N, C-alpha and C positions, 0 to 999 in steps of 0.2 A: 764891101771893105771899108771905104769911106765912113759908112752908115753903121758899120761895126766901130772904127774908131772914134766918131762922134759919140756914141752911145757910152763908151767908157770915159770920155772927155766928161760928160755930162752930167753922167749918174755916178760913176764910179770913182771921181778924181775932185779933191778942192782946186780952188782958184791957181794955186801954189803950184799944181799936177802931181801932188802924191796922194795915195788912194785915200778915200773917206772910209768911214765905218762899214759903209756897204762893200766897198771896194776888198776892205780886208779882210770881212768877212768871207766873201765869196774865195777870195784867195786862199784863206785856212782851208776852207772846205775844200778846193782842188789840190792843194799839197796834199793833203788825208786822202781824196781819193787816189792821186798820181801813187801814193806811197803804198794803199792798199793794192794795185795793181801791179807795182813793183815785188811787192811780197809774195803774189801769186806766181808770179813768171818766175821767181828766183826757186819758190817750192817745186815748179816744175822740172827746171833746172837740176835742182840737188837732186829731185827721183830720178832722172833720165841718168845723171851722172853715176848715182849708186847703182841702178840696172846694168850699166854699161862695165862698170867694174864687177857685178857680179858674175857677168858673163866672160868675162877673163880669168877670171880666179878659177880654180879648180875646187879649192874647197874654202871655206868663210863660216863664221859664225854668225848666224844669222840675226840674233838677239842683239849682238853688239853694233851689227850694222844698221838695224833698225833703230837703237841707241843713239847712234852718231848722227843719222838723218835728224832726229829728231833735235838733236841739240844744236846742230848746224842751221835749222830751220828757224831756232827761237833766237840764235845770235843774230842772223842775218833781220831778222823782225825786229830786234832790239836795236841793232845800227841805225835802220833804216828810219826808226823812229824818232830816235836820237837826231837825225838829219833835220826830220823834219821839224823838229822842236827847234834847233838852231836858225832853220829858215824863219819860223814864226816869229822868233824874238829878234831877228835882223830887222823883219817888218815893222816892228815897233822901236827899232832904232836902239835896242838893246846890244851894246858893244860884246857880242861872245866872244871875240878874238882874245880879247884882256882877260876877260873871265877863265878860259880855259889856259891860258897863258900863265897868270900868276897863280892859279890855285890848282890845276890839272884836273883831270876828268875825276880822279877818286876823291881829290878835296873837295870838288864841286858837290857830288856826292854827299861826302860826310858834311857840308855844310848844309845840306837842307834835311838832314837829320835821316840819311838814308843807311847807317852804319849797319844793320839787318840786311837791307838790300845786299849790301858787299858781301858781309857774312855769307849769305844766300848761295850768290854766285861761286864764291870760292869753296866752299862744300862741294857745290856740284860738280867743277871742276877735278876735285880729289876724287867724288865718288866714281866717276867716268875714268879717271886716269887709272885707280886702282881696281878697276873693275868689281867693287863691291857686288852690283846686279845689273842687270839689263832689263829692256823691255821684256816682257812676257816672264819674267821669273816670278815664282812665287816666295813671297817675303812676309819677312815680320819686322815691323818696324814702329818700335817702343810697344804700343798698345794696340797699333794697328795691324791686321792681318790680310793679305789677298794678292792680286797679281797686280804688277807697275804694268798699268798702262801707257803712262809716258814718264820720262827722265829730262827734265828740263834743265838749264841753265839755273832757275830760282827755285822750283817746285819741281817735286813727283808726286804723281798721281797713279792713287792704288785704289784698284776695285777690288771690294771683298765679294764673298760668295752670296750675298744678301744683294748685291746690288749697287750697294751704295759706293759714291766716289769719296776717298780721301785725299784733299789736297794737303800736302805737306811740304812746306817750307825746307830748303836742304839744309839749312843751319839749326834747325829743331832737330836732326836726325840724328840721334846720338848711338842708338845701338840698332843693328841690321841682322837678322838672321835670315840668311838665304836657303830655301828649302829646295831649291832644283840644283842645284851645284852635286855632282855623282848621284850615285844609285839612293833610291829610298828604301823605306823599310815598310813591308806589309804585316800586320800583324793579328792574327785571328786566335783565340781563345775560344774552346770550344768543351761542354759539358756534357758528360755524360752521367747517369744513375750510378749508386754505390752497386747496385747488384748487376751490371753490366761487367763482360771481362775485357779488361785494359787491353791485353793481350790483341786480344780479337779488334779491337777498336782501332788500334795502333796501326795493325794491319791494313783496314780500311782505308783508312786516312794515308796511308803511305800508297797505295793504291791512286786515291785522287789526286793526291800530289804530283803525281808521275804522271798522270794523262792532263792534269793542268799545265804544268811545265812544260810538255810538247806540245799543246794545242794555244798556250796563251804568249805571244811573240813579246810582251811584256816584261816579263819575269826575266830578268838576269841570272840571277841565283836561285837555289831553291825550288818550291819549297820545303822546310826542314821542320820536321817536328821534332821541338824540343822536349817532350815529355811531358810526364804529371807535373803542373805547377801549382796548383793547390788543392786541397781539400775544404771543397764548400760545405755550404750546411745544407745544401741540398746534393750535390754531385759531385763529381771528380773532372777539374778543369785538367783541359790539355792544351799547350800552346804550340801554335806554328809560325813561323817566320819567314819571310820572305823578302829578296831585295828586286827592286823594280825599277823601270825608267821614271824618271822626272815625272810628278802629277800623276803616276799613273798606279800608285799604289792603292787608294780605293776601290779602284776598279778591280783589280785583283783581289782585294779582300772580300769584294761582295760575291766576284765568281767563285772563291774560295768556300764563302759559307755557302754558296746556294748548292756546288757540287756536295760538300758534305751533308748538306740536310736530304738530300735526295738517295744519298750510299747510304746514310742511316737509314731509310725509309726501306730501301731493299733489303737490306740487312735486318731488320728489325732491334735496330740499336736506340734503346729509349735516351730520351733529352730528360733530364730532370725538370720537375715542377714543384710548388709548394704542394703538402699532400697533409690532409688530418686524418688521424686513427683514434674513432671513438671505441673505447670499451664500456661493454655492457656489464656491471656486476649485479643485476638482479638474479642470474641464475646461479 
């Protein structure tokens, strides 16, 4: 113990007993290490608390719980980093108490040119409070579209289908289209040749829709045949619509197209394709 004290006094302190540059550097590193440990511990405590809450509740919205968990973790991280910053400023004899007392935390942030940060934080709280979207929702934010991976106090992270991660400051979010609230629409257009019997085709499609409705649990309503929707250049278009669970509309559309193609093959119903008719006038 005496050797440790002698080492500290000899290498880490000045003659007046205060920490030298090396000592202050080591203390800064130690402060951030402790902060990182506290952040990890707080994350574990939040996760365990949320899990215990889930077990006690009979019904809960998992997306909202995940969103609140992410926000609580972000708040804890920012608070601990703020405390660490205050400790470091005190170490350099900067009187943080007088700064906070005279200007306040909000005034201090604005004084450092962080108006956009304040806007991001306030907007993030309003998004959470108004339940505009949650983690796991499929949304369109301005020109970006994808699944919400994280809703933080300052930024929202959006993962699109190509795998790209869009990090959007909350203050820049103007228009949000949430595509996972309520039943979604599955729309399939089927084309048949002009020579085919429309009534027979609709009967075959009706059988396909009834079978799919019984076998596919993602369908909420329908599928319903709307009838002839267009007379195209090569054939007649028939539209089918159904309501599905959120994010399942594409899988229902794929299943419906597959079953329709197989039924058309069995019933010899021809799907139109471009044709070229050549007349020979030599005879």
